[in-house]
C-alpha positions in Angstrom: 61.2 186.4 95.4 59.3 187.2 92.2 56.4 188.8 93.9 58.7 190.9 96.2 60.6 192.1 93.1 57.4 193.2 91.4 56.1 194.9 94.5 59.4 196.8 94.9 60.1 197.8 91.3 56.6 197.7 89.7 58.1 195.6 86.9 57.4 192.1 85.7 59.8 189.6 87.2 59.9 187.2 84.2 61.7 189.8 82.2 64.7 189.7 84.6 67.2 187.0 85.6 67.0 185.5 89.0 70.4 187.0 89.8 69.1 190.5 88.9 66.0 189.9 91.0 67.9 188.9 94.1 70.4 191.7 93.7 67.6 194.3 93.3 65.8 193.1 96.5 69.0 193.0 98.5 70.0 196.5 97.4 66.6 197.9 98.1 66.3 196.5 101.6 69.9 197.2 102.7 69.9 199.6 105.6 66.1 200.2 105.5 63.6 199.3 108.1 60.8 197.3 106.5 57.7 195.3 107.2 57.4 192.3 104.9 54.0 190.5 104.8 54.0 186.9 103.5 50.4 185.7 103.3 49.2 182.1 103.0 52.6 180.4 102.8 53.1 176.7 102.1 56.8 176.3 101.7 58.1 173.9 104.4 61.7 173.3 103.3 64.1 174.7 105.9 66.9 175.1 103.3 64.7 177.2 101.1 63.9 179.5 104.0 67.6 179.8 104.9 68.4 180.9 101.3 65.5 183.4 101.4 66.6 184.9 104.7 70.1 185.3 103.4 69.0 188.2 101.1 66.5 190.0 103.4 68.5 190.1 106.6 70.3 193.3 105.5 67.5 195.6 106.7 67.9 198.1 109.5 67.1 197.1 113.1 63.4 196.9 113.8 62.6 195.2 110.4 59.9 192.6 110.7 58.3 189.8 108.8 54.7 188.8 109.3 53.9 185.4 107.9 50.5 183.6 107.8 50.0 180.0 107.0 47.5 177.2 107.5 50.3 174.7 107.9 52.1 174.5 111.3 55.1 172.8 109.6 55.8 176.2 107.9 56.0 177.9 111.3 58.5 175.3 112.5 60.6 175.7 109.4 61.0 179.5 109.7 61.6 179.4 113.5 59.6 182.5 114.4 60.2 184.9 117.2 56.5 184.9 118.1 54.0 182.2 117.1 50.3 183.1 117.3 47.7 180.5 116.7 44.4 182.1 115.5 41.4 180.8 117.2 38.0 180.2 115.6 35.5 183.0 115.7 33.1 182.9 118.7 29.4 182.2 118.0 28.6 185.9 118.5 31.3 187.0 116.1 30.3 184.4 113.6 26.8 185.7 113.7 28.0 189.2 113.2 30.0 188.2 110.1 27.0 186.4 108.7 24.5 189.3 109.2 26.9 191.8 107.7 27.1 189.8 104.5 23.3 189.2 104.4 23.0 193.0 104.7 19.9 195.1 105.2 17.7 192.1 104.3 18.4 190.7 107.8 16.0 193.3 109.3 13.0 191.9 107.4 13.5 188.2 108.3 11.2 186.6 110.9 12.5 185.1 114.1 12.1 181.4 112.9 14.2 182.1 109.9 16.9 183.8 112.0 17.0 180.9 114.4 17.7 178.6 111.5 20.4 181.0 110.4 22.1 180.7 113.8 22.0 176.9 113.5 23.7 177.2 110.1 26.3 179.6 111.4 27.1 177.3 114.3 27.8 174.4 111.9 30.5 176.5 110.3 32.7 176.0 113.3 33.8 179.6 113.5 35.6 179.5 110.1 35.2 182.9 108.4 35.4 181.5 104.8 32.7 178.9 105.5 30.4 181.6 107.0 31.0 184.0 104.2 30.2 181.6 101.3 27.0 180.3 103.0 25.8 183.8 103.8 26.3 184.6 100.1 24.2 181.5 99.2 21.3 182.7 101.5 21.4 186.4 100.7 18.2 187.4 99.0 16.4 184.1 99.9 13.4 184.7 102.1 11.6 181.3 102.2 12.2 179.2 105.4 12.4 176.1 103.2 15.5 177.4 101.5 17.3 178.1 104.8 16.3 174.7 106.3 17.6 172.9 103.2 21.0 174.4 103.9 20.8 173.7 107.6 19.7 170.1 107.1 22.4 169.2 104.5 24.5 166.3 105.6 27.5 168.0 104.2 27.7 170.3 107.2 27.8 167.3 109.7 31.5 166.6 109.2 33.3 166.3 112.5 36.7 168.0 111.8 36.9 171.6 110.9 38.6 171.3 107.5 36.1 168.9 106.1 33.3 171.1 107.4 34.7 174.1 105.6 35.0 172.1 102.3 31.4 170.9 102.9 30.3 174.5 103.2 32.0 175.4 100.0 30.5 172.4 98.2 27.0 173.4 99.5 27.6 176.9 98.2 28.8 175.5 94.8 25.6 173.4 94.5 23.5 176.6 94.6 25.4 178.2 91.7 23.6 178.3 88.3 25.0 175.6 85.9 27.0 178.1 83.7 28.7 179.6 86.8 29.6 176.1 88.0 31.4 175.5 84.7 33.1 178.9 84.9 34.3 178.2 88.4 35.9 174.8 87.6 37.8 176.2 84.6 39.6 178.5 87.1 41.3 175.5 88.7 43.4 175.0 85.6 45.9 177.5 87.0 48.2 176.6 90.0 47.3 177.7 93.5 48.2 181.2 94.7 48.7 182.5 91.2 47.3 186.0 90.5 45.0 185.6 87.6 43.9 188.0 84.8 40.2 188.7 84.4 40.3 189.2 80.7 42.3 186.0 80.1 39.8 184.1 82.2 36.8 185.5 80.3 38.6 184.5 77.1 39.0 181.0 78.5 35.3 180.7 79.3 34.5 181.8 75.7 37.0 179.3 74.3 35.5 176.5 76.3 31.9 177.4 75.4 30.8 177.6 79.0 29.1 181.0 78.4 26.7 182.0 75.7 24.7 185.0 74.7 21.5 185.6 76.8 18.7 188.0 76.7 19.9 191.6 77.2 23.4 190.9 76.0 24.8 191.1 72.5 28.5 190.5 73.3 30.1 187.4 75.0 32.6 189.6 76.8 29.8 191.3 78.6 28.4 188.0 79.6 31.8 187.0 80.9 32.1 190.2 82.9 28.7 189.4 84.5 29.8 185.8 85.3 33.1 187.1 86.8 31.2 189.6 89.0 28.8 186.9 90.2 31.7 184.6 91.3 33.3 187.6 93.1 30.0 188.3 94.8 29.7 184.8 96.3 33.4 184.9 97.3 34.5 182.2 94.9 36.9 184.7 93.5 38.6 187.4 95.6 41.2 190.1 96.0 40.2 191.9 92.8 42.6 194.7 92.0 44.3 196.5 89.1 47.8 195.4 88.3 49.8 197.1 85.5 46.5 198.3 84.0 44.9 194.8 84.1 42.2 193.6 86.4 43.6 190.7 88.5 42.1 188.4 91.1 42.9 185.3 93.2 41.2 182.1 94.1 41.4 180.9 97.7 43.3 177.6 98.1 40.3 175.8 99.5 38.2 176.8 96.6 40.9 175.7 94.2 40.9 172.3 96.0 37.1 172.2 95.6 37.2 173.0 91.9 39.8 170.2 91.2 37.8 167.8 93.4 34.7 168.5 91.3 36.6 167.9 88.1 38.0 164.7 89.6 39.5 162.5 86.9 38.9 165.1 84.2 42.0 167.1 85.5 45.6 166.0 85.7 48.2 167.9 87.6 51.0 165.5 86.7 51.8 162.8 84.2 50.8 159.4 85.5 53.2 156.5 85.4 50.9 154.5 83.3 50.6 157.2 80.6 48.8 155.0 78.2 45.7 154.0 80.1 45.5 156.6 82.9 44.7 159.6 80.7 41.6 158.4 78.8 39.4 160.5 81.1 41.7 163.6 81.4 40.4 166.7 79.7 42.4 169.4 81.5 46.2 169.2 82.1 47.9 171.6 84.6 51.5 170.6 84.5 54.1 172.4 86.6 56.5 169.5 86.9 57.6 168.3 83.4 57.4 164.7 82.3 60.8 163.0 82.0 59.9 160.2 79.7 58.5 160.4 76.1 54.7 160.5 76.0 52.5 158.2 73.8 51.4 159.7 70.5 47.8 160.0 71.6 48.5 161.1 75.2 46.4 164.3 74.8 43.7 162.5 72.7 40.8 163.9 74.9 42.5 167.1 76.1 40.5 170.3 76.1 43.2 172.5 77.8 46.9 172.3 78.6 48.7 174.6 81.1 52.5 174.2 81.2 54.8 176.3 83.5 58.5 176.2 83.3 61.0 173.5 82.2 62.1 172.2 78.9 58.9 170.7 77.5 59.7 171.0 73.8 59.8 167.4 72.6 57.8 165.9 75.4 54.6 167.8 75.4 53.8 170.0 72.4 54.9 167.5 69.8 52.0 165.3 71.1 49.6 168.2 71.7 49.2 168.7 67.9 47.4 165.4 67.7 44.6 166.5 70.1 41.5 167.1 68.1 39.5 168.6 70.9 42.2 170.9 72.3 40.9 174.5 72.5 43.3 176.1 75.0 47.1 176.2 75.5 48.9 178.2 78.1 52.7 177.9 77.9 55.0 179.8 80.3 58.1 178.5 78.6 60.8 179.6 76.2 59.6 177.6 73.2 61.7 176.8 70.2 60.6 177.7 66.7 60.0 174.0 66.1 57.6 173.8 69.0 55.8 177.0 68.0 55.2 175.4 64.6 53.9 172.3 66.4 51.4 174.4 68.4 50.3 176.2 65.3 49.3 172.9 63.8 46.6 172.5 66.5 43.8 173.4 64.1 40.9 173.7 66.6 42.7 175.9 69.1 40.7 178.9 70.4 42.9 180.3 73.1 46.6 180.6 73.0 48.7 182.2 75.8 52.5 182.2 75.6 55.0 184.1 77.8 58.7 184.1 78.3 59.3 183.7 74.6 62.7 184.9 73.3 62.1 185.0 69.6 62.2 188.0 67.3 59.4 186.8 65.0 56.7 184.2 64.8 56.2 181.6 62.0 53.6 182.7 59.4 51.9 179.4 60.1 50.4 181.0 63.2 47.8 182.4 60.9 46.7 178.8 60.0 44.9 178.5 63.4 41.6 179.5 61.8 39.6 178.9 65.0 41.8 181.2 67.3 39.7 183.6 69.3 42.2 184.9 71.9 46.0 185.5 71.5 48.0 186.6 74.6 51.7 187.0 74.0 54.5 188.2 76.3 57.8 188.3 74.3 60.3 190.9 75.2 62.3 190.2 72.0 59.5 190.2 69.5 60.1 192.6 66.6 57.2 191.8 64.3 54.0 189.8 64.0 53.2 187.5 61.0 52.1 189.7 58.1 49.2 187.2 57.5 47.7 187.7 61.0 44.6 189.1 59.2 43.7 185.5 58.3 42.6 185.0 62.0 39.0 185.9 61.1 37.7 184.7 64.5 40.2 186.6 66.7 38.4 188.5 69.4 41.3 189.4 71.8 44.9 190.4 70.9 47.1 191.1 73.9 50.7 192.0 73.2 51.5 193.7 76.4 55.2 193.5 77.4 56.3 192.8 73.8 58.6 195.8 74.4 60.5 195.8 71.0 57.4 195.6 68.8 57.2 198.8 66.7 54.2 198.3 64.5 51.2 196.1 63.7 50.8 194.5 60.2 48.3 196.2 57.9 46.4 193.0 57.7 45.2 193.5 61.3 42.3 195.4 59.8 41.1 192.1 58.3 40.4 190.6 61.8 36.8 191.7 61.7 35.8 190.0 65.0 38.5 191.8 67.0 36.9 193.2 70.2 39.9 194.0 72.4 43.5 195.1 71.7 46.1 195.5 74.5 49.4 197.0 73.5 50.9 198.1 76.8 54.0 198.4 79.0 57.1 200.1 77.7 56.6 199.2 74.0 58.4 200.8 71.1 55.1 201.1 69.3 54.9 204.6 67.9 51.9 204.4 65.5 48.9 202.4 64.6 48.1 201.3 61.0 45.2 203.1 59.2 43.8 199.6 58.6 42.7 199.6 62.3 39.7 201.7 61.2 38.3 198.5 59.7 38.0 196.8 63.1 34.4 197.9 63.5 33.7 195.6 66.5 36.6 197.0 68.6 35.4 197.8 72.1 38.7 198.1 74.1 41.9 199.7 72.9 44.7 200.1 75.5 48.0 201.7 74.4 49.5 202.4 77.9 53.3 203.1 78.1 53.8 203.2 74.4 55.6 205.8 72.2 52.4 206.8 70.3 52.6 210.4 69.2 49.2 210.6 67.6 46.3 208.3 66.7 45.2 207.9 63.1 42.0 209.8 62.2 40.3 206.5 61.3 40.1 205.7 65.0 37.1 208.0 65.1 35.2 205.4 62.9 35.3 202.8 65.7 31.7 203.5 66.8 31.7 200.5 69.2 34.7 201.6 71.1 34.0 201.8 74.9 37.4 202.1 76.4 40.4 204.0 75.1 43.5 204.1 77.4 46.6 206.1 76.6 48.1 206.2 80.1 51.8 207.2 80.2 51.9 207.9 76.5 54.4 210.7 77.2 54.9 211.5 73.5 51.2 212.0 72.7 50.6 215.6 71.5 47.0 215.6 70.5 43.8 213.5 70.1 42.3 213.3 66.6 39.5 215.7 65.7 36.2 213.8 65.4 36.7 211.8 68.6 33.3 213.0 69.5 32.0 210.4 67.0 32.8 207.6 69.4 29.3 207.8 70.8 29.7 204.6 72.9 33.0 205.6 74.6 32.7 205.2 78.4 36.3 205.4 79.6 39.1 207.7 78.3 42.3 207.4 80.2 45.0 210.1 79.5 46.9 209.9 82.7 50.5 211.1 82.4 50.1 212.3 78.8 52.5 215.1 79.8 52.7 216.8 76.3 49.0 217.0 75.8 48.0 220.7 75.6 44.3 220.6 74.8 41.4 218.3 74.2 39.2 218.4 71.0 36.1 220.5 71.5 33.8 217.7 70.2 34.8 215.6 73.2 31.6 217.2 74.7 29.6 215.0 72.3 30.6 211.8 74.2 27.4 211.5 76.1 28.2 208.0 77.5 31.6 209.0 78.8 31.6 208.6 82.6 35.4 208.3 83.3 37.9 210.8 82.1 41.4 210.5 83.7 43.5 213.6 83.2 45.8 213.0 86.2 49.3 214.5 85.8 48.6 216.1 82.4 50.7 219.1 83.4 50.5 220.9 80.0 46.8 220.7 79.7 45.5 224.3 79.5 41.8 223.9 80.2 39.0 221.4 80.5 36.2 221.0 78.0 32.7 221.9 78.8 30.4 219.2 80.1 32.7 217.6 82.5 30.1 217.9 85.2 28.3 215.0 83.7 31.2 212.6 84.5 31.0 210.1 87.3 34.8 210.2 87.7 37.2 213.0 86.6 
């Protein structure tokens, strides 16, 4: 229901009641012929499907639902008109998929190596995902010994198809560099099927110290981008797309299973009955179902990360989390009380904090006591102000306040966050101005102010010489850009889409030699374009 609502309205579902979501879907579909695609479904409860169908049966004749699932019980629960069972790929089609992924390199491979390749493909049992990941493992490898090592792996000798696929994935995982292995397993902290945010994942990797600066890089965020792209290239992450101005992606269910299998006892997806002794090895907690009984004081003694989604977890979880000396990441999709916020802010070694569905107008000043905090992601539709002492967060690298729709200003102390690299202030915010102190954030690389009421930017913005991306999409009140914007000599992306009152661009915009993307779409009042636009890669 949530995903349908967001697809129909282009709005975040968590800012609306379930009644409003259901009503909106029903009204939108009533009398219209539609095609609804539900991909990779696992819900098998018949009563749940009956409730779901109650609201979508109002469409016009000819409306259809296309559902895919790897679980036959799902098909039986929905009672489909037509049931199609997909067969495995033929050997020829499997080979075609394999060679397409290998690419042009396939032409330079000798016959012996190609024969080994066919044997590897045949072991994949016609499963596209298995073929895809192994092809990515072998792409760029030209030594026969490397291909034979994959072919001769005992992992591929499993009899049933499902275990053979997992074996293929495990084999692909074994070929990853050690830092990518750690990045991959951290991704399993989130529940299956959840669209994930690239920037938030990179921030997680930084918080967990799984990436570090290497030769040729002077910024951890750039290293994180490279790691992300590498995992996409080998198909461990997929379906990368932009969603509300953010880069999002998904992890295939089988790869999610693999990541949690690798972590083994280090990850817990529920609270064990024997909470005292069963958690001594757990480092990562991904809790969707809330514990019903009080937890021992040192339950999270060895915890590195806690993910909590839904439910009333105030007294049960976060009162105990403050005792975790190694805890560096908290993700809470809950309406937390002020008491619990205070408890979270007592976690002194926390590096990553993500909180959504909050319903508070302000945050305790004690938030600024988390001296180690590097990334703060807040979604709070009621938030009116940030703590005035936020400038004490000297290690803060990312500040994401998107969907804090009532927030009108940033504290002046924001300029004291001298490590700040990315600021996201997007999506229907009341924000109308930035403080002049932002000119002190010399390391700022990304500034996104989409869908805000910004009228003008402070002149000090032109002093941010490390700024690479400036996005003002849908800033419908923006009248002009500051003179001196040409000083931003590292600026690569300038997004002014739907800045409908913008009449002209500063002449010195021609000085932006590294600018390769300039988005002026739907800037209807813009009189003329500056010279030098022919140098752009995308206009």
